[in-house]
Backbone as CSV, one residue per row, in Angstrom:
resi,resn,N_x,N_y,N_z,CA_x,CA_y,CA_z,C_x,C_y,C_z
1,MET,-93.820,14.473,-2.611,-95.447,13.760,-2.257,-95.671,12.309,-2.211
2,GLY,-93.994,12.234,-3.835,-94.520,10.976,-4.236,-94.321,9.800,-3.038
3,ASN,-92.877,10.254,-2.300,-92.528,8.887,-0.841,-93.403,8.434,-0.025
4,ILE,-94.766,9.412,0.550,-95.849,9.210,0.922,-96.164,8.153,-0.318
5,TYR,-96.526,7.848,-0.956,-96.853,6.345,-2.023,-95.530,5.739,-2.036
6,LEU,-94.758,5.683,-1.726,-93.560,4.901,-1.374,-94.183,3.815,-0.805
7,ASP,-94.199,5.012,0.634,-94.108,4.246,1.723,-95.362,3.447,1.484
8,LEU,-96.520,3.750,1.918,-97.382,3.175,1.425,-96.904,1.700,0.876
9,ARG,-96.829,1.698,-0.016,-96.658,0.755,-1.052,-96.189,-0.340,-0.240
10,ARG,-94.640,-0.170,0.109,-93.885,-0.512,0.441,-94.578,-1.513,1.369
11,ARG,-94.780,-0.447,2.772,-95.776,-0.851,4.423,-96.386,-2.338,3.944
12,LYS,-96.825,-1.822,2.945,-97.609,-3.050,2.689,-97.473,-4.159,1.441
13,GLY,-96.041,-4.116,1.207,-95.775,-5.444,0.625,-95.992,-5.383,-0.764
14,VAL,-96.266,-4.573,-1.004,-96.442,-4.830,-2.987,-95.979,-3.442,-3.319
15,SER,-96.091,-4.606,-4.786,-95.132,-4.054,-5.951,-94.875,-3.138,-6.797
16,GLN,-94.314,-2.396,-7.651,-94.932,-2.028,-8.382,-95.204,-1.868,-9.034
17,GLN,-94.840,-3.041,-9.857,-95.260,-4.121,-11.559,-96.859,-4.678,-11.109
18,HIS,-97.097,-5.221,-9.581,-98.493,-5.714,-9.205,-99.895,-4.053,-8.753
19,MET,-98.754,-2.911,-8.902,-99.648,-2.081,-8.375,-99.858,-1.448,-10.095
20,ALA,-99.556,-1.024,-10.672,-99.734,-0.676,-12.165,-100.333,-1.856,-12.591
21,SER,-100.297,-3.287,-12.839,-101.571,-4.006,-13.249,-102.706,-3.539,-12.767
22,ARG,-102.849,-4.017,-11.432,-104.275,-3.244,-11.249,-104.971,-2.476,-11.228
23,MET,-103.746,-0.522,-11.760,-104.175,-0.023,-11.137,-104.282,0.523,-13.065
24,GLY,-104.613,-0.276,-14.335,-104.536,-1.363,-15.654,-103.607,0.145,-15.980
25,LEU,-102.956,0.169,-15.759,-101.401,1.489,-15.574,-100.022,0.990,-15.594
26,SER,-99.142,1.317,-16.807,-97.947,1.182,-18.036,-96.589,0.998,-16.643
27,LEU,-95.926,0.131,-15.899,-95.458,0.561,-14.681,-94.427,1.276,-15.065
28,THR,-94.394,1.706,-16.191,-93.722,3.902,-16.226,-94.119,4.577,-16.042
29,ALA,-95.916,4.633,-15.788,-96.505,6.258,-15.939,-96.669,5.360,-14.338
30,TYR,-96.874,4.608,-13.984,-97.211,4.724,-11.829,-95.442,4.466,-11.413
31,ARG,-95.153,4.430,-11.636,-93.529,4.750,-10.913,-93.383,6.265,-11.522
32,ASN,-93.912,6.918,-12.127,-93.885,8.221,-11.838,-95.122,9.043,-11.300
33,LYS,-96.686,8.431,-11.741,-96.775,9.356,-9.869,-96.513,8.833,-9.147
34,GLU,-96.336,7.151,-8.923,-95.169,6.793,-7.421,-94.134,8.366,-7.159
35,LYS,-93.513,8.919,-8.214,-92.050,9.408,-7.851,-92.639,10.713,-7.554
36,GLY,-93.877,10.773,-8.145,-94.177,12.826,-8.080,-94.002,13.114,-9.054
37,ARG,-93.570,12.718,-10.431,-93.275,14.005,-11.843,-94.228,13.248,-12.768
38,SER,-95.513,13.325,-12.043,-96.846,12.556,-12.649,-98.131,12.968,-11.272
39,LYS,-98.775,13.248,-11.533,-100.834,13.484,-11.055,-100.982,12.112,-10.264
40,PHE,-101.688,12.031,-9.596,-102.203,11.471,-9.335,-103.960,12.013,-9.829
41,PHE,-104.715,10.929,-10.765,-106.292,11.895,-10.425,-106.798,10.955,-9.170
42,VAL,-107.925,11.222,-8.390,-108.705,11.343,-7.772,-109.040,9.617,-7.993
43,ASP,-109.719,8.810,-8.855,-110.004,8.638,-8.674,-108.373,7.444,-8.840
44,GLU,-108.095,7.334,-9.174,-107.146,6.872,-8.760,-106.340,5.923,-8.023
45,LEU,-106.151,8.176,-6.970,-106.304,7.332,-5.259,-106.444,6.693,-5.252
46,ILE,-108.207,7.057,-5.334,-109.192,6.300,-4.485,-108.435,4.383,-4.754
47,HIS,-108.380,4.218,-5.798,-108.284,2.597,-6.366,-106.338,2.430,-5.735
48,PHE,-105.818,3.039,-5.600,-104.557,3.091,-5.205,-104.119,2.497,-3.367
49,LEU,-106.198,3.472,-2.859,-106.115,3.193,-0.784,-106.436,1.586,-1.482
50,ALA,-107.998,1.823,-2.280,-108.299,0.411,-2.016,-107.538,-0.760,-2.320
51,ILE,-106.515,-0.814,-3.704,-105.681,-2.295,-3.960,-104.751,-2.573,-2.308
52,LEU,-104.621,-1.162,-1.466,-103.615,-1.703,-0.872,-104.395,-1.474,0.698
53,GLU,-105.487,-2.028,0.488,-106.823,-1.234,1.706,-105.732,-1.091,2.638
54,ILE,-105.974,0.305,2.510,-105.941,1.277,3.520,-107.145,1.323,4.206
55,ASP,-106.964,1.450,5.598,-108.579,1.431,5.928,-108.954,2.930,6.509
56,ARG,-109.561,3.109,7.584,-110.194,4.745,7.376,-108.968,5.529,8.481
57,ASN,-108.540,4.815,9.521,-107.713,5.427,9.936,-105.693,6.035,9.621
58,GLU,-105.305,5.117,8.342,-104.082,4.783,8.128,-104.621,5.929,7.191
59,CYS,-106.497,6.529,6.013,-106.445,7.060,5.513,-106.744,8.908,5.599
60,ALA,-106.918,8.506,6.683,-107.299,10.354,7.379,-105.407,9.719,7.956
61,GLU,-104.348,9.349,8.045,-103.028,9.777,8.444,-102.510,10.577,6.748
62,PHE,-102.811,9.792,6.553,-102.284,10.208,4.749,-102.798,11.368,4.443
63,PHE,-104.092,11.584,4.537,-104.790,13.151,3.585,-104.493,13.728,5.237
64,LEU,-104.089,13.298,6.034,-103.770,14.896,6.738,-102.360,15.038,7.295
65,SER,-101.586,14.436,6.697,-99.724,14.163,7.330,-99.067,15.649,6.854
66,GLU,-98.076,15.564,7.296,-97.891,17.032,6.686,-96.353,16.617,5.730
67,THR,-96.633,15.761,5.605,-96.004,15.110,3.637,-96.771,15.217,3.028
68,CYS,-98.407,15.299,3.118,-99.184,14.828,1.473,-98.664,16.213,1.305
69,HIS,-98.926,17.158,1.800,-98.340,18.027,1.276,-100.141,18.519,0.088
70,ILE,-101.047,18.741,1.420,-102.400,19.067,0.808,-102.909,20.369,1.013
71,ASN,-102.981,21.203,1.224,-104.438,22.769,1.771,-105.533,21.349,2.804
72,TYR,-105.322,22.103,4.101,-106.556,21.747,4.598,-106.961,22.688,5.323
73,THR,-107.436,22.990,5.224,-108.619,24.582,5.581,-109.525,23.846,6.371
74,LYS,-110.070,24.146,6.881,-111.531,24.498,8.032,-112.287,25.316,7.726
75,GLU,-113.778,25.663,7.258,-114.345,26.892,7.154,-115.074,26.742,8.081
76,LYS,-114.858,28.270,8.596,-116.246,28.658,9.917,-117.807,27.925,9.483
77,LEU,-118.239,27.152,9.670,-119.397,27.828,9.783,-120.830,28.516,10.093
C-alpha cells in the first residue's frame, strides 16, 4: 500500500519533509506511513490528499485502484 502514497507524492513533486511538516508529523512518522509500516488514519489520508491537491478523478483512481488494497464491495439495494 505504501507505494501508492509515494507515487502520488512524487507525481506532485512534493518532498517527504514538506508532507510531514504540513501533516504535523515527524519525518520518521511520515516515512513509516508512506512505506506502509504504520497506517494513515482517515483524517490523515484526507489531509494527504488535500495537501497534494488530488482532484476527484485522481481520488477515485486512488481508492479504486488494485494497488490500493481496500476491499470495495457494492451492496445490492
